[in-house]
NULO-937932 format. One record per residue: residue number from 0; residue in one letter; chain; x, y, z of N, C-alpha, C in turn. Coordinates in pm, 1 decimal, always signed. Each point is the difference from the previous one (the first is absolute). Example, Ala and Ser with C-alpha at 12.3 -4.5 7.8 and 13.67 -1.06 7.14 Angstrom:
% residues 2
PT   i aa ch       nx       ny       nz      cax      cay      caz       cx       cy       cz
PT   0  A  A  +1319.0   -569.0   +780.0    -89.0   +119.0     +0.0    +90.0   +120.0     +0.0
PT   1  S  A    -35.0   +105.0    -72.0    +82.0   +119.0     +6.0    -77.0   +109.0    +73.0
% end
This chain:
% residues 258
PT   i aa ch       nx       ny       nz      cax      cay      caz       cx       cy       cz
PT   0  X  A  -1892.2 -27609.4  +9154.1   -139.0    +30.0    +30.0    -63.5   -115.2    +76.0
PT   1  X  A    -77.2    +33.5   +101.6    -75.7    -99.0    +75.0   -147.2    +20.2    -32.0
PT   2  X  A    -65.5   -108.5    -37.3   -144.1     +4.0    -23.0    -67.9    -95.8    +97.0
PT   3  X  A    -92.7    +53.8    +77.7    -79.8    -79.1    +93.8   -140.8     -8.4    -57.1
PT   4  X  A    -47.5   -121.7    -21.8   -127.7    -18.5    -67.6    -96.2    -82.5    +84.8
PT   5  X  A   -100.2    +68.0    +53.0   -113.7    -63.9    +67.0    +44.2    -96.9   +109.8
PT   6  X  A    +93.1    +43.8    +83.7    +46.5    -85.3   +109.5   -108.2    -17.4   +105.1
PT   7  X  A     -6.1   -121.4    +54.1    -89.2    -30.1   +110.6    +73.8    -89.8    +98.3
PT   8  X  A    -21.6    +29.0   +129.7    +64.5    -80.7   +102.5    -83.0     +4.6   +127.5
PT   9  X  A    -24.8   -118.5    +57.3    -75.5    -11.0   +124.7    +83.3    -70.5   +105.2
PT  10  X  A    -27.0    +36.0   +126.5    +62.5    -66.0   +113.4   -110.1    -40.9    +97.2
PT  11  X  A    -18.0   -129.5    +18.8   -102.3    -47.8    +92.8   -138.8    +48.9    -32.7
PT  12  X  A    -29.9     +9.9   -126.8   -132.7    +44.9    -41.9    -15.1   +150.1    -11.9
PT  13  X  A   +102.3    +75.1    +41.0     -3.9   +146.4     -9.9    +73.6    +41.7   -126.4
PT  14  X  A    -66.7    +75.5    -87.3    +60.4    +40.5   -125.8    +84.3   +125.0    +21.9
PT  15  X  A   +131.3    -18.7     -3.7    +92.6   +111.2    +20.0    +19.5    +80.7   -126.9
PT  16  X  A     -5.5    -66.7   -115.7    +16.1    +65.9   -129.6   -116.5    -43.0    -88.1
PT  17  X  A    -65.3    +98.5    -63.4   -124.3    -25.6    -72.4     +7.6    +54.0   -142.3
PT  18  X  A    +57.6    -74.6    -89.6     +3.9    +43.1   -138.8    +85.3   +121.6    -22.7
PT  19  X  A   +119.1     +2.9    +56.4    +89.1   +116.1     -7.2    +78.2     -0.6   -131.0
PT  20  X  A     -1.0   +113.4    -70.7    +73.0    +13.9   -126.3    +66.9   +136.8     -6.7
PT  21  X  A   +126.1     +2.7    -40.4    +70.2   +126.0    -24.8   +128.8    -30.5    -75.5
PT  22  X  A    +65.9   +107.4    -46.0   +126.0    -12.2    -73.0   +104.4    +92.2    +61.5
PT  23  X  A   +120.9    -51.7    +14.6   +114.9    +80.5    +39.4    +82.7    +22.0   -126.3
PT  24  X  A     -5.9   +119.1    -60.6    +69.8    +23.0   -127.5   +151.9    -10.9    +13.1
PT  25  X  A    +63.0    -46.9   -104.2   +145.3     -6.1     -4.4    +58.8   +139.5    +18.4
PT  26  X  A    +99.3    +11.7    +86.7    +65.3   +127.5    +22.9    -72.4    +93.7    +93.4
PT  27  X  A   -105.4    -47.4    +64.9    -76.7    +84.9    +91.3    +41.1    -24.2   +144.9
PT  28  X  A    -40.3    +93.9    +86.3     +2.6    -21.5   +144.7   -146.5     +3.5    +42.5
PT  29  X  A    -59.0   -115.3    +12.5   -143.3    -14.1    +25.4    -24.7    -28.5   +146.9
PT  30  X  A    -92.6    +72.9    +59.9    -36.3    -23.0   +140.2   -126.9    -82.9     +8.6
PT  31  X  A     -4.5    -86.6    +98.7   -119.5    -78.1    +32.4    -37.9    +37.0   +142.2
PT  32  X  A   -109.8    +75.6    +14.1    -37.9    +51.5   +131.3   -142.0    -43.2    +32.8
PT  33  X  A    -38.3    +23.8   +125.2   -133.2    -33.8    +44.9     -1.4    -27.2   +148.5
PT  34  X  A   -118.9     -6.8    +60.8     -9.1    -23.2   +144.7    +46.8   -139.8    +37.5
PT  35  X  A    +28.2    -19.6   +128.1    +33.3   -132.8    +48.2   -114.6    -95.8    -32.2
PT  36  X  A    +35.6   -119.1    -47.4   -101.7    -96.9    -37.6    -50.1    +13.3   -141.3
PT  37  X  A    +60.0    +92.4    -77.7    -45.2    +21.6   -137.6    +41.8   -112.3    -93.5
PT  38  X  A    +98.6    -80.6    +39.9    +48.2   -108.2    -85.8   +133.3    +28.1    -66.0
PT  39  X  A    +63.3   +112.5    +34.8   +125.5    +38.6    -64.5   +108.9   -104.7    +20.8
PT  40  X  A    +19.5    -39.3   +124.4   +107.6    -94.9    +30.8    -26.0   -135.1    -63.9
PT  41  X  A   -125.8    -41.2     -2.2    -32.9   -127.7    -64.9    +33.4     +4.7   -147.9
PT  42  X  A    -38.6   +106.8    -67.5    +31.5    +14.7   -142.4   +151.3     +4.2    -20.0
PT  43  X  A    +67.8    +74.3    +85.9   +145.6    +10.4     -7.4    +64.7   -137.7    +11.0
PT  44  X  A    -47.2    -79.2    +95.5    +56.6   -133.0    +21.3    -33.1    -95.7   -113.6
PT  45  X  A   -113.1    +21.0    -65.6    -32.7    -81.3   -118.3    +95.2    +34.6   -114.6
PT  46  X  A    +18.7   +129.7    -24.7    +91.8    +42.0   -106.9   +140.4    -54.4    +25.3
PT  47  X  A    +42.8     +5.0   +127.4   +136.7    -39.1    +35.6    +19.1   -150.5     +8.4
PT  48  X  A   -108.0    -77.2    -16.1    +12.4   -144.8     +0.9     -8.5    -65.6   +135.7
PT  49  X  A    -36.2    +76.8   +103.0    -12.3    -57.0   +133.9   -137.6    -60.8    +23.8
PT  50  X  A    -98.0    +39.3    -80.0   -134.2    -57.2     +6.8    -45.9    -35.3   -140.5
PT  51  X  A    -83.0   -102.1     -9.1    -62.2    -36.2   -127.1   -145.9    +46.7     +3.0
PT  52  X  A    -45.0    +70.5   -103.7   -138.4    +47.9     +0.9    -99.9   -113.1    -21.4
PT  53  X  A   -121.8    +22.7    +45.5   -107.6    -95.3    -28.0    -43.8    +10.6   -145.5
PT  54  X  A    +12.5   +120.2    -54.6    -35.5    +24.2   -140.6    +73.3   +124.7    -46.4
PT  55  X  A     +7.8    +18.0   -131.8    +67.1   +115.6    -56.8   +142.3    -31.3    -41.2
PT  56  X  A    +66.1   +101.4    -58.4   +134.2    -20.8    -53.5    +90.3   +118.5    +31.5
PT  57  X  A   +129.8    -27.1     +2.9   +103.7   +102.6    +10.2    +91.3    -16.3   -120.5
PT  58  X  A    +20.0   +108.8    -74.9    +89.3     -1.7   -115.3   +117.7    +93.5    +26.0
PT  59  X  A   +119.2    -45.3    -34.2   +121.6    +80.4    +10.3    +57.7    +14.9   -139.3
PT  60  X  A     -2.4   +122.5    -50.9    +45.2    +27.6   -136.8    -66.8    -93.1   -100.8
PT  61  X  A   -129.8    -21.8    +19.8    -79.8    -79.6    -92.4     +1.7   -149.5    +24.5
PT  62  X  A    +84.1    -46.9    +92.2    +10.9   -143.1    +28.7    -82.5    -33.3   +124.3
PT  63  X  A    -81.0   -104.9     -9.9    -81.2    -43.3   +113.4    +91.8    -61.6   +105.7
PT  64  X  A     +8.9    +64.9   +116.9    +86.4    -48.2   +108.2    -81.2    -33.5   +124.6
PT  65  X  A   -129.2    -18.7    -17.0    -87.8    -27.9   +113.5    +47.7   -121.9    +77.3
PT  66  X  A    +22.1    +18.1   +129.4    +36.8   -111.2    +85.5   +144.7    -42.2     -4.2
PT  67  X  A    +82.3    +66.5    -81.4   +141.5    -36.1     -2.9    +64.9    +32.5   +134.6
PT  68  X  A    +92.8    -85.1    +42.3    +70.7    +21.3   +125.9    +88.5   +124.5     -8.3
PT  69  X  A    +25.9    +64.5   +114.2    +80.4   +123.2     -0.6   +134.9    -14.0    -69.8
PT  70  X  A    +68.6   -113.9    +18.3   +132.1    -13.4    -62.7     -9.3     -8.6   -151.9
PT  71  X  A   -112.6    -52.0    -51.6    -19.4     -5.7   -144.9    -36.3   +139.2    -53.8
PT  72  X  A    -76.7    +76.0    +75.7    -30.9   +137.3    -39.3   +126.8    +85.4     +1.4
PT  73  X  A    +87.0    -26.0    +96.5   +127.4    +72.0     +9.6    +79.4    -16.9   -128.4
PT  74  X  A     +3.3   -119.6    -52.2    +74.9    -25.7   -123.4    -69.6    +59.2   -122.4
PT  75  X  A   -124.8    +38.9    +15.4    -71.9    +69.1   -108.2     +1.4   +150.8    +18.4
PT  76  X  A    +69.8    +46.7   +104.9    +20.0   +144.0    +13.4    -84.4    +70.8   +102.5
PT  77  X  A    -70.0    -74.7    +88.1    -85.0    +63.5   +101.3    +50.4    -36.0   +138.6
PT  78  X  A    +10.3   +102.4    +85.8    +46.6    -20.3   +136.8    -82.8    +87.1    +93.3
PT  79  X  A     -6.4    -38.0   +128.1    -76.0    +79.7    +96.2    +83.4    +28.5   +123.9
PT  80  X  A    -38.4   +107.1    +70.5    +53.3    +28.1   +133.0   -114.3    -17.1    +99.7
PT  81  X  A    +31.8    +17.4   +128.4    -97.9    -25.3   +104.4    -15.9   +120.7    +91.5
PT  82  X  A   -118.9    +11.4    +58.8    -26.0   +109.8    +93.3   +100.3     -3.0   +114.6
PT  83  X  A    +23.8   -118.0    +54.6   +105.6    -19.9    +98.4   +115.0    -68.3    -73.0
PT  84  X  A   +109.8    +71.2    -25.3   +108.2    -55.4    -82.6    +50.1   -133.2    +53.1
PT  85  X  A    +27.0    -91.5    -90.4    +50.9   -131.6    +35.2   +149.0     -3.8    -31.2
PT  86  X  A    +77.6     +3.7   +106.3   +144.8     +6.7    -13.1    +64.2   -136.0    +29.4
PT  87  X  A   +119.7    -18.1    -53.3    +88.8   -105.9    +46.4    +76.6    +61.7   +116.6
PT  88  X  A    -57.3     -9.6   +118.8    +45.6    +81.2   +112.6   +147.1    -16.6    +33.6
PT  89  X  A    +54.5   -118.8    -18.7   +138.4    -24.9    +41.0   +100.0    +28.2   -112.4
PT  90  X  A    -51.5    +29.1   -119.0    +88.4    +41.2   -109.2    +31.5   +148.2    +12.6
PT  91  X  A   +112.7    +40.6    -54.6    +27.6   +142.9     -9.3    -87.4    +60.5   -109.7
PT  92  X  A     -6.0   +131.7     +0.5    -76.7    +69.4   -104.0    +54.1    -35.5   -138.2
PT  93  X  A   +131.9     -0.3    -14.3    +60.2    -33.9   -129.0    -35.7   -142.4    -40.4
PT  94  X  A    +11.8    -92.9    +91.8    -32.9   -139.2    -31.0   -145.9    -14.9    -41.2
PT  95  X  A    -88.2    +78.5    +61.4   -142.9     -6.7    -33.9    -24.7    +36.4   -145.8
PT  96  X  A    +79.2    +93.6    -52.2    -16.7    +40.8   -138.9    +57.8   -100.9    -98.0
PT  97  X  A    +80.3    -90.1    +48.0    +60.5    -99.9    -88.4    -86.5   -123.4    -17.1
PT  98  X  A   -112.4     -7.2    +72.2    -89.0   -116.2    -11.3    -84.3     +2.2   -128.2
PT  99  X  A    -60.1   +112.6    -41.6    -96.7     -2.5   -109.4    +50.9    -36.3   -139.3
PT 100  X  A   +123.0    +36.7    -40.4    +37.5    -26.7   -140.0    -12.9   -147.5    -36.3
PT 101  X  A    -58.1    -26.4   -117.9    -16.9   -137.8    -46.1   +122.7    -42.8    -79.3
PT 102  X  A    +14.8   -131.9    -14.8   +108.0    -52.9    -82.3   +137.5    +13.1    +61.0
PT 103  X  A     +9.1     +0.5   +133.3   +130.4    +12.2    +63.4    +74.9   -133.3     -9.9
PT 104  X  A   +118.2     +4.8    -56.3    +76.4   -122.1    -26.5    +33.8    -75.1   +128.2
PT 105  X  A    +23.3    +72.2   +107.4    +38.3    -63.2   +124.7   -107.8    -86.5    +62.0
PT 106  X  A   -124.3    +14.1    -50.3   -108.6    -82.7    +51.4     +3.6   -141.2    -58.7
PT 107  X  A    +79.8    -18.3   -102.6    +14.3   -131.2    -64.2   +127.4    -65.6    +52.9
PT 108  X  A    -15.7   -120.2    +55.8   +113.6    -67.2    +63.1   +114.1    -26.0    -98.6
PT 109  X  A    -35.9    -31.0   -124.6   +103.6    -26.6   -100.3    +83.6   +124.3    -23.7
PT 110  X  A    -67.6   +115.9    -18.8    +73.3   +124.8    -20.8    +80.3    +37.6   +124.4
PT 111  X  A    -58.2    -22.8   +117.5    +68.8    +36.0   +123.6   +131.5    -75.5    +15.2
PT 112  X  A     +3.0   -122.4    -52.2   +120.9    -81.6    +12.3    +97.5    +18.7   -116.4
PT 113  X  A    -53.5    +11.3   -121.4    +85.6     -7.9   -118.1    +11.4   +130.5    -79.4
PT 114  X  A    -79.6   +101.6    +37.1     +7.9   +128.7    -71.2    +13.2   +114.0   +100.0
PT 115  X  A    +92.5    -16.8    +91.2    +10.2    +95.1   +110.5    +35.4   +140.5    -46.5
PT 116  X  A    +82.5    +11.3   -100.3    +36.0   +133.0    -49.7   -122.4    +71.1    -56.9
PT 117  X  A    -82.1    -72.5    -77.5   -124.0    +59.2    -53.8    -93.2    +41.5   +112.8
PT 118  X  A    -11.2    -85.2   +101.6    -86.0    +32.2   +113.9    +48.8   +126.9    +69.5
PT 119  X  A   +131.8     +9.3    +22.4    +55.4   +117.1    +67.2    -20.5   +126.9    -82.0
PT 120  X  A    +18.2     -9.0   -131.8    -20.0   +118.8    -84.5   -145.5    +45.8     +3.6
PT 121  X  A    -90.9    -95.7     -7.5   -141.3    +37.0     +5.3    -35.7    +60.6   +135.7
PT 122  X  A    +49.3    -59.4   +107.4    -27.9    +52.5   +133.4    +54.3   +141.2    +15.6
PT 123  X  A   +117.4    +26.3    -55.4    +58.5   +133.9     +8.7    -88.2   +102.4    -70.6
PT 124  X  A    -54.7    -38.1   -116.3    -90.0    +90.8    -73.0   -127.8    +25.4    +79.4
PT 125  X  A    -54.4   -105.1    +63.2   -122.8    +15.3    +77.7    +23.2    +87.5   +123.2
PT 126  X  A   +114.1    -16.9    +64.7    +32.2    +83.8   +115.5    +13.7   +145.9    -42.7
PT 127  X  A    +64.4    +23.8   -112.7    +13.8   +136.9    -49.9   -137.4    +60.5    -29.7
PT 128  X  A    -86.8    -79.3    -62.3   -135.2    +47.0    -28.5    -77.5    +27.7   +129.1
PT 129  X  A    +13.7    -88.2    +97.9    -70.7    +19.0   +126.8    +45.0   +128.6    +68.6
PT 130  X  A   +128.1    +30.7     -9.1    +49.6   +123.5    +61.5    -50.8   +123.3    -74.3
PT 131  X  A    -15.6    -10.8   -131.6    -62.4   +109.0    -75.2   -142.9    +23.4    +47.3
PT 132  X  A    -73.5   -110.0    +23.0   -137.2    +10.7    +48.0     -3.5    +62.1   +139.1
PT 133  X  A    +91.8    -39.5    +87.5     +5.5    +57.6   +134.5    +30.0   +149.2     -5.7
PT 134  X  A    +84.5    +41.1    -93.5    +25.1   +143.3    -18.3   -128.6    +71.4    -40.3
PT 135  X  A    -74.7    -60.5    -89.6   -126.8    +58.3    -44.4    -99.5    +10.3   +115.1
PT 136  X  A     -0.4   -100.1    +86.9    -92.1     -2.3   +113.8    +45.4    +90.5   +114.3
PT 137  X  A   +126.2    +43.6     -4.2    +55.5    +76.1   +111.3    +32.4    -86.9   +119.3
PT 138  X  A    +28.1   -127.8    -24.1    +24.5    -95.7   +108.6   +139.9    -61.6     -7.0
PT 139  X  A    +88.8    +58.2    -78.9   +132.5    -61.0    -16.1    +72.6    -13.5   +134.4
PT 140  X  A    -23.1    +95.6    +89.6    +67.5     -3.7   +129.3    -49.2   -114.4    +88.1
PT 141  X  A   -109.0    -64.4    -40.1    -56.6   -109.2    +79.6    +21.1   -136.4    -65.5
PT 142  X  A    +87.6     -9.4   -100.0    +10.9   -125.4    -74.1    +43.6   -117.1    +88.4
PT 143  X  A    +73.8    +26.1   +107.1    +43.0   -108.0    +88.3    -90.5    -23.4   +119.0
PT 144  X  A   -107.1    +79.5    +10.7    -94.7    -14.4   +110.8    -92.8   -117.2    -25.3
PT 145  X  A    -37.0    -71.4   +107.4    -98.6   -106.6    -17.5   -135.0    +60.9    -38.4
PT 146  X  A    -65.6    -61.4    -95.9   -125.9    +53.8    -51.5   -106.6     +8.3   +108.6
PT 147  X  A     +3.8    -93.5    +94.5    -99.2     -0.1   +106.9    +12.4   +116.1    +96.0
PT 148  X  A   +112.1    +72.2     -3.3    +22.2   +112.5    +90.5    -45.9   +133.5    -58.6
PT 149  X  A    -45.6     +1.0   -123.2    -38.5   +125.1    -64.8   -136.2    +49.1    +50.3
PT 150  X  A    -25.4   +129.8    -21.3   -132.2    +55.0    +29.2    -99.7    -46.7   -105.5
PT 151  X  A   -127.6    +21.7    +27.8   -103.3    -42.7    -94.5    +15.7    +65.7   -135.8
PT 152  X  A    +30.0   +128.9     -1.7    +17.9    +69.6   -127.2   +121.5    -48.7    -75.6
PT 153  X  A   +108.4    -25.2    +72.3   +120.4    -52.5    -64.5    -25.1   -138.2    -59.1
PT 154  X  A    -76.9    -81.5    +70.3    -32.5   -132.8    -51.6    -80.6    +10.0   -129.8
PT 155  X  A    -89.5    +98.9     -6.7    -77.7    +16.2   -123.5    +89.6    +45.7   -114.5
PT 156  X  A   +100.1    +80.6    +30.5    +96.2    +37.2   -103.1    +79.3   -121.8    -46.4
PT 157  X  A    +37.0    -87.6    +93.6    +71.8   -121.4    -38.1    -88.5    -88.4    -88.2
PT 158  X  A   -129.9     -7.1    +30.9    -90.7    -76.3    -85.8     +0.0    +55.2   -142.6
PT 159  X  A     -3.0   +131.7    -12.1     +7.2    +59.5   -133.3   +135.0    -29.2    -64.4
PT 160  X  A   +105.0     -3.1    +81.5   +131.0    -37.5    -52.8     +1.6   -141.4    -54.2
PT 161  X  A    -68.1    -90.8    +66.6     -7.5   -137.8    -49.5    -77.1     -5.6   -131.4
PT 162  X  A   -100.7    +86.1    -14.0    -69.9     +9.7   -128.2    +97.7    +39.7   -109.6
PT 163  X  A    +86.0    +98.4    +30.0    +95.8    +46.6    -99.4   +102.1   -106.9    -36.7
PT 164  X  A    +24.9    -91.9    +90.7    +94.1   -108.3    -26.7    -66.3   -117.9    -69.9
PT 165  X  A   -131.2     +6.7    -17.1    -75.4   -107.5    -64.6    -16.6    +29.4   -148.6
PT 166  X  A    -49.1    -98.0    -77.7    -26.8    +24.7   -141.4   -137.2    +62.8    -24.3
PT 167  X  A    -73.3    +31.7   +105.7   -140.6    +40.6    -12.6    -14.7   +149.0    -28.8
PT 168  X  A   -102.9    +32.4    -78.7    -31.6   +139.5    -30.4   -145.7    +33.2    +32.1
PT 169  X  A    -75.2    -96.9    +50.9   -136.9    +23.3    +46.5     -2.1    -30.4   +148.8
PT 170  X  A    -36.0   +101.7    +80.4    +19.6     -8.2   +144.3   -131.4    +27.8    +73.3
PT 171  X  A    -34.3    -89.6    +91.4   -114.2    +18.8    +88.6    +53.4    +49.0   +134.6
PT 172  X  A    -39.4   +119.7    +41.1    +46.2    +58.3   +125.4   -114.7     +0.6   +100.5
PT 173  X  A    +19.9    -66.4   +113.1   -102.7     -9.3   +102.9    +28.3   +103.6   +108.2
PT 174  X  A    -73.5   +110.8     -5.3     +8.5   +109.3    +96.8   +144.4    +44.1    +27.3
PT 175  X  A    +67.2    +52.8   -100.0   +138.5    +45.4    +20.2    +12.0   +111.9   +102.0
PT 176  X  A   -109.4    +72.2    +27.3     +7.1   +110.8    +94.8    -30.4    -37.3   +142.9
PT 177  X  A    -44.3   -124.1    +24.9    -42.8    -38.5   +134.6   +116.7     -3.5    +97.2
PT 178  X  A    -11.4    +75.5   +109.6   +100.2     -3.1   +105.1   +132.3    +63.4    -34.9
PT 179  X  A     +1.9    +84.3   -102.7   +125.7    +60.6    -46.0     -0.7   +148.3    +34.2
PT 180  X  A   +110.0    +49.9    +56.7     +5.7   +142.9    +30.1     +5.6    +81.1   -128.9
PT 181  X  A    -34.2   +127.2    +11.9    -18.1    +83.8   -119.0   +127.7    +17.7    -80.9
PT 182  X  A   +113.4     +1.3    +66.9   +126.2    +15.8    -73.4    +25.6   -119.4    -90.2
PT 183  X  A    -10.0   -121.1    +55.3    +22.4   -119.2    -80.2   -112.3    -20.4   -101.0
PT 184  X  A   -121.9    +42.0    +36.5   -110.9    -14.0    -94.2    +24.5    +84.2   -124.6
PT 185  X  A    +52.6   +120.3    +16.8    +31.3    +83.9   -115.7   +104.3    -66.7    -88.2
PT 186  X  A    +95.9    -67.9    +62.6   +102.3    -70.4    -77.0    -61.4   -116.5    -77.9
PT 187  X  A    -93.0    -71.2    +64.7    -66.8   -111.9    -67.2    -83.0    +50.0   -118.1
PT 188  X  A    -75.3   +107.7    +21.8    -82.4    +57.0   -107.2    +87.9    +44.3   -117.1
PT 189  X  A   +109.0    +69.1    +29.5    +89.9    +45.4   -105.9    +59.9   -117.6    -76.3
PT 190  X  A    +33.8   -107.2    +71.3    +58.5   -116.8    -64.6   -100.9    -68.0    -91.6
PT 191  X  A   -123.2    -15.6    +46.2   -104.0    -61.3    -83.1    -22.2    +82.4   -126.1
PT 192  X  A     -9.9   +131.6    +17.6    -20.8    +88.2   -115.2   +116.6     -9.2    -98.6
PT 193  X  A   +120.3     -5.2    +52.0   +118.2     -8.0    -86.4     +4.6   -132.7    -75.5
PT 194  X  A    -29.1   -109.9    +68.2     -0.5   -131.1    -65.3   -106.1     -5.8   -108.6
PT 195  X  A   -111.9    +64.2    +24.3   -107.2     +2.5    -98.1    +38.5    +83.1   -122.2
PT 196  X  A    +51.8   +118.9    +22.8    +27.6    +92.1   -110.4   +126.1    -36.4    -77.7
PT 197  X  A   +103.4    -41.6    +72.8   +128.6    -20.1    -64.6    +24.6   -144.0    -44.1
PT 198  X  A    -61.4    -95.7    +68.9    +26.2   -140.5    -30.7   -124.1    -76.0    -46.3
PT 199  X  A   -114.6    +67.3     -4.2   -119.0    -61.9    -56.0    -69.3   -102.0    +87.2
PT 200  X  A    +24.6     +4.9   +130.6    -68.2    -93.3    +89.7   -150.0    +31.7     +6.2
PT 201  X  A    -80.3   -105.9    +10.8   -143.8    +11.9    +21.5    -29.6    -35.7   +145.0
PT 202  X  A    -76.9    +87.5    +67.1    -31.7    -23.6   +140.7   -150.6     -8.0    +21.0
PT 203  X  A    -41.1    -93.7    +83.7   -136.4     -2.5    +54.3    +14.3     +6.1   +151.4
PT 204  X  A    -60.5   +101.4    +61.2    +23.8    +29.9   +140.8   -130.4     -5.3    +78.7
PT 205  X  A     -4.7    -84.2   +102.7   -106.5     +6.7    +99.5    +45.7    +96.8   +107.8
PT 206  X  A    -80.4   +102.6    +28.2    +46.1   +104.1    +91.6   -118.7    +70.8    +64.9
PT 207  X  A    +16.8    +36.3   +129.6   -100.4    +78.0    +72.0    +42.8   +145.7    +17.3
PT 208  X  A   +125.3    +29.8    -25.1    +49.7   +136.7    +13.7    -39.6    +79.1   -123.9
PT 209  X  A   -104.2    +82.9    +14.3    -53.1    +71.8   -115.7    +94.5   +108.8    -48.8
PT 210  X  A    +85.3    +51.6    +86.7   +100.0    +96.7    -45.7    +97.2    -67.9    -95.5
PT 211  X  A    +43.3   -121.1    +34.4    +89.1    -75.6    -88.4    -69.0    -30.0   -132.2
PT 212  X  A   -124.6    -43.2     +7.0    -74.6    -31.6   -122.2    -12.8   +122.8    -88.6
PT 213  X  A    -33.7   +114.3    +60.6    -16.8   +123.8    -77.0   +129.7    +42.8    -66.7
PT 214  X  A   +112.0    -18.5    +68.5   +130.5    +42.3    -53.2    +51.0    -92.3   -109.6
PT 215  X  A    -38.3   -126.1     +4.8    +72.1   -100.3    -77.2    -82.4    -71.3   -105.9
PT 216  X  A   -128.0    -21.7    +26.1    -74.2   -102.7    -75.6    -98.3    +56.8   -102.8
PT 217  X  A     -0.6    -62.5   -115.0    -95.8    +29.5   -106.0     +3.7   -117.0    -99.7
PT 218  X  A   -110.4    -75.5    -10.7   -132.5    +22.4    +56.6    -14.1    -51.9   +142.5
PT 219  X  A   -118.8    +29.1    +57.9    -37.4    -50.1   +131.5   -125.5    -85.0    -15.7
PT 220  X  A     +6.1   -122.5    +53.2   -113.6    -92.5     -4.6    -56.4    -11.3   +141.0
PT 221  X  A   -129.9    +21.0    +14.8    -64.5     -5.5   +131.0    -84.8   -126.3     +8.9
PT 222  X  A    +24.9    -80.6   +104.3    -79.0   -119.6    +23.5    -90.1    +19.1   +121.7
PT 223  X  A   -114.7    -63.8     -3.7    -91.7     -3.2   +113.8    -85.0   -125.6    -12.6
PT 224  X  A    -11.6    -73.8   +110.2    -83.1   -120.4     +5.2    +36.6   -100.6   -108.5
PT 225  X  A   +130.7    -12.3    -25.7    +47.1   -103.0    -91.7     -6.3    +34.3   -146.3
PT 226  X  A    -42.0   +122.4    -32.7    -12.6    +41.7   -139.9    +74.6   +130.7    -21.8
PT 227  X  A    +22.4    +32.8   -127.1    +54.1   +130.5    -35.6   -114.6   +100.8     +2.2
PT 228  X  A    +13.6   +100.0    +85.7   -101.7   +103.3    +11.0    +14.6   +102.8   -111.7
PT 229  X  A   +123.6    +44.4    -23.5    +28.3    +94.5   -107.3   +151.3     +6.3    -18.4
PT 230  X  A    +43.8    +68.6   -103.7   +142.4    +18.7    -21.8    +22.7   +125.3    -84.0
PT 231  X  A   +120.2    +56.1    +11.2    +32.2   +121.7    -73.9   +111.6    +74.9    +68.5
PT 232  X  A    +14.4   +128.9    -32.1   +101.2    +84.8    +63.6    -41.6    +29.1   +143.8
PT 233  X  A   +100.5    +18.6    +86.8    -30.4    +22.0   +141.3    -85.2   +124.1    +19.9
PT 234  X  A    +28.9   +105.6    -74.8    -76.7   +123.5    +15.8   -148.2    -21.5    -30.5
PT 235  X  A    -30.2    -90.2    -91.7   -139.5    -31.3    -29.6    -58.3    -95.6   +103.8
PT 236  X  A    +82.4    -97.8    +42.4    -45.0    -98.8    +97.8    -40.9    +67.3   +130.1
PT 237  X  A    +78.4    +96.2    +44.6    -24.4    +61.5   +130.6   -129.3    +81.3     +1.9
PT 238  X  A    -54.4    +33.9   -117.7   -125.5    +74.9     -7.4   -120.6    -89.8    -28.3
PT 239  X  A    +25.6   -129.3    -19.3   -106.3    -94.6    -32.2    -82.7    -28.4   +125.0
PT 240  X  A   -131.3    +25.0     -6.3    -86.1    -14.5   +117.4     -1.0   -142.5    +52.9
PT 241  X  A     +0.0    -99.2    -89.2     +1.4   -139.5    +45.2   +128.0    -31.6    +76.6
PT 242  X  A   +112.1    +51.7    -48.0   +127.2    -23.8    +67.2     +3.7    +70.7   +134.0
PT 243  X  A    -49.5   +122.4     +5.4     -5.1    +73.5   +126.5    -84.0    -75.4   +102.1
PT 244  X  A   -115.2    -49.4    -44.1    -88.1    -71.9    +92.5    +61.3   -132.2    +45.9
PT 245  X  A    +70.3    -68.7    -92.0    +51.9   -133.0    +31.6   +133.7     +3.7    +71.7
PT 246  X  A    +80.0   +106.2    -24.4   +139.2     -7.5    +45.8    +60.1   +132.6    +43.5
PT 247  X  A    -18.5   +104.4    -78.6    +74.0   +124.2    +22.2    -77.0   +103.5    +80.0
PT 248  X  A   -112.0    -36.6    +59.5    -83.7    +96.4    +69.8    +74.5    +79.4   +104.8
PT 249  X  A    +73.8    -70.0    +86.1    +71.8    +68.3   +107.4   +107.1    +92.3    -54.6
PT 250  X  A    +69.5    -43.8   -103.9   +103.3    +82.6    -60.9    -60.0   +125.8    -60.3
PT 251  X  A   -113.1    -16.7    -71.0    -64.8   +113.5    -65.0    -47.8   +102.6   +101.8
PT 252  X  A    -56.3    -49.1   +111.0    -48.8    +92.2   +104.2   +114.3    +78.7    +60.7
PT 253  X  A   +111.1    -67.9    +28.5   +115.6    +67.3    +57.5    +52.0   +108.7    -93.2
PT 254  X  A     +3.9    -28.0   -132.2    +52.3    +98.1    -96.0    -94.5   +120.2     -8.6
PT 255  X  A   -132.3    -24.7     +3.1    -95.0   +110.3     -9.4    +10.6    +90.9   +123.4
PT 256  X  A    +19.1    -60.8   +118.5    +11.9    +78.2   +122.8   +127.5    +81.5     +0.5
PT 257  X  A   +108.0    -56.0    -62.0   +126.4    +73.2     -6.9    -11.2   +119.6    -92.2
% end
């Protein structure tokens, strides 16, 4: 569970986040939506440890993690993806999946020199696991391809694969639908839903694709002007007059005309 309590953040005298509070329940797929400039990305970056708030707190499973660096949050079970996937471009897809696991013996010089058999056995298990993940992603045929050569949607699938290779079960997804064709987007949506239902992953998703939000997310948190405007089920959110005026007006008009 992620708890955001009264976060505040300013940049050059401009208040981007103004007393923002909400909860991402354990085992949920929670959406964070709102117009550009609402403060979503700032809040996301505070939760993920990329920014320190001016005031307020972030709790992860009841533990105050405000301001902790991303690598420390990773070891506490929280990881994030990016709107534009960040790949190890010159690594193969398979090699990219072998980076996230913690506690790899080969990273220790002593083990690398004096426990080579243990290192090899562990590496073999990790490679087998990575190939299982590639099968799940539908990318096994690309395991030898350089990650930098993949399409945008394939890169987002690889990012989710790296999540699966990590010890984390709380995941921040930054616009997983951005720039992805509908075929791969359906695969991403199905994978997120499966990880949530079958493996208990908790997701918090910043997203502008309302079709994706409607299909996948509950609850939905709406931000505007640095604050939480409202939250609830998408079917209720889409009928909320404040939300329509602040964000969904164009969508609502298009649906009524249809």
